[in-house]
C-alpha positions in Angstrom: -2.0 -17.2 13.2 -2.6 -14.6 15.9 -5.7 -12.4 16.2 -4.1 -9.6 14.1 -3.4 -11.9 11.3 -6.9 -13.3 11.5 -8.4 -9.8 11.5 -6.3 -8.8 8.5 -7.2 -12.0 6.6 -10.9 -11.5 7.2 -10.7 -7.9 6.1 -8.7 -8.8 2.9 -11.2 -11.6 2.1 -14.0 -9.1 2.3 -12.3 -6.2 0.4 -9.5 -7.7 -1.7 -10.4 -11.3 -2.4 -8.5 -11.3 -5.6 -5.3 -10.2 -3.8 -5.7 -13.1 -1.3 -6.1 -15.5 -4.2 -2.8 -14.2 -5.8 -0.8 -14.9 -2.7 1.4 -18.1 -2.9 0.8 -18.9 0.7 -1.9 -16.8 2.3 -1.6 -18.5 5.7 2.1 -17.7 5.9 1.6 -14.2 4.6 -1.1 -13.4 7.2 0.8 -15.2 9.9 3.8 -13.0 9.2 1.7 -9.9 9.0 0.0 -10.8 12.3 3.3 -11.2 14.0 4.6 -7.9 12.6 1.4 -6.2 13.7 1.7 -7.7 17.2 5.2 -6.4 17.6 4.2 -2.9 16.3 1.2 -2.8 18.7 3.4 -3.8 21.7 6.0 -1.2 20.9 3.5 1.6 20.2 1.4 0.7 23.2 4.5 0.9 25.4 5.4 4.3 24.0 1.8 5.6 24.4 1.3 4.3 27.9 4.5 5.8 29.2 5.9 5.0 32.6 4.0 4.5 35.8 2.7 7.6 37.3 3.2 8.6 40.9 0.1 8.0 43.0 -1.6 6.1 40.2 -4.0 3.4 41.5 -4.2 -0.1 40.1 -7.4 0.7 38.2 -6.0 3.9 36.7 -2.9 2.0 35.5 -5.1 -0.7 33.9 -7.2 1.9 32.2 -4.0 3.8 30.9 -2.5 0.5 29.6 -5.8 -0.6 28.0 -6.4 2.7 26.3 -2.8 2.8 25.0 -3.1 -0.8 23.6 -6.4 0.0 21.9 -5.0 3.1 20.4 -1.9 1.3 19.2 -4.1 -1.5 17.7 -6.1 1.1 15.8 -3.0 2.8 14.4 -1.3 -0.4 13.4 -4.3 -2.0 11.9 -5.0 1.2 9.8 -1.5 1.2 8.6 -0.9 -2.5 7.8 -4.2 -4.3 7.4 -7.0 -2.1 6.2 -6.6 -1.9 2.4 -8.8 -1.7 -0.6 -8.2 -3.8 -3.6 -5.3 -2.1 -5.5 -4.8 -2.6 -9.2 -1.4 -4.2 -9.0 -0.5 -7.5 -7.4 1.1 -6.9 -4.0 4.7 -7.8 -5.0 4.5 -5.6 -8.1 3.0 -2.8 -6.1 5.8 -3.1 -3.6 8.5 -3.1 -6.3 7.0 0.0 -7.9 6.8 1.7 -4.5 10.4 0.9 -3.7 11.5 2.6 -7.0 9.5 5.8 -6.3 9.7 6.2 -2.5 11.8 8.8 -0.7 15.3 7.5 -0.1 16.5 6.7 3.4 19.4 9.0 2.3 17.1 11.9 2.9 17.1 11.0 6.6 20.9 10.9 6.7 21.0 14.4 5.0 18.5 15.7 7.5 20.5 14.4 10.5 23.7 15.8 9.1 22.0 19.2 8.8 20.8 19.0 12.4 24.4 18.1 13.5 25.8 21.1 11.5 23.2 23.5 12.9 21.8 22.3 16.2 19.8 25.4 16.6 17.6 24.3 13.7 16.5 21.1 15.5 12.7 20.8 15.0 10.3 21.1 17.9 8.9 18.0 19.5 5.7 18.3 17.5 7.7 18.6 14.3 9.8 15.6 15.3 6.7 13.6 16.0 5.3 14.4 12.6 8.6 13.5 10.9 8.6 10.2 12.9 5.1 9.4 11.9 5.8 10.3 8.2 8.8 7.9 8.2 7.1 5.3 10.5 10.0 5.6 12.9 10.1 6.5 16.6 11.1 10.0 17.8 13.9 8.2 19.7 15.2 6.7 16.5 15.4 10.2 14.9 17.1 11.6 18.0 19.7 8.8 18.1 20.3 9.3 14.4 21.1 13.0 15.0 23.3 12.1 18.0 25.4 9.5 16.2 28.5 10.6 14.3 28.2 9.9 11.4 24.5 9.3 11.0 25.1 6.8 8.2 26.6 4.4 10.7 23.4 4.5 12.8 21.3 3.9 9.7 23.6 0.9 8.7 23.3 -0.5 12.3 19.5 -0.2 12.2 18.6 -1.7 8.8 16.0 -3.9 10.3 14.1 -0.9 11.8 14.4 0.9 8.5 13.0 -2.1 6.6 10.1 -2.4 9.0 9.4 1.3 8.7 9.4 1.0 4.9 6.9 -1.9 5.1 4.6 0.2 7.3 4.9 3.2 4.8 4.2 0.9 1.9 1.0 -0.6 3.4 0.0 2.9 4.6 0.1 4.1 1.0 -1.4 0.9 -0.4 -4.7 1.7 1.3 
């Protein structure tokens, strides 16, 4: 189990011990959560750090990369690991959430509207907010709008959508 899984396990044991006890295989659950968190941190840190800057010294680069990683860890940990003890078991809470969550079809409809009326494309700030709301990258949303038809892009990226749904679920679970 990596450090993220260990941190999540420690937190859950302190705040949601009954939830840990309900898990069939806590070690596997937190190992998988840790790996998912590690991937999320790596991706987000890369986005936050951006590319190398002209004239940047080695120490400046190290500071930029370290700050991006810490910020990414904070975001991912707050979204996936820091929960309070909810009233439903995790699998039941997920099932209920799946039944009530906004449909991915809403993203397809949004992308189709953007294709029909390109002048109504949201600003970069609005795109970032939408990306954060759906737990997707801005690049994902831009590719979705650029693909004809958007439904094909969604179909081809089911893994990213599933991962985003898990992030949103854990975000709401807290």
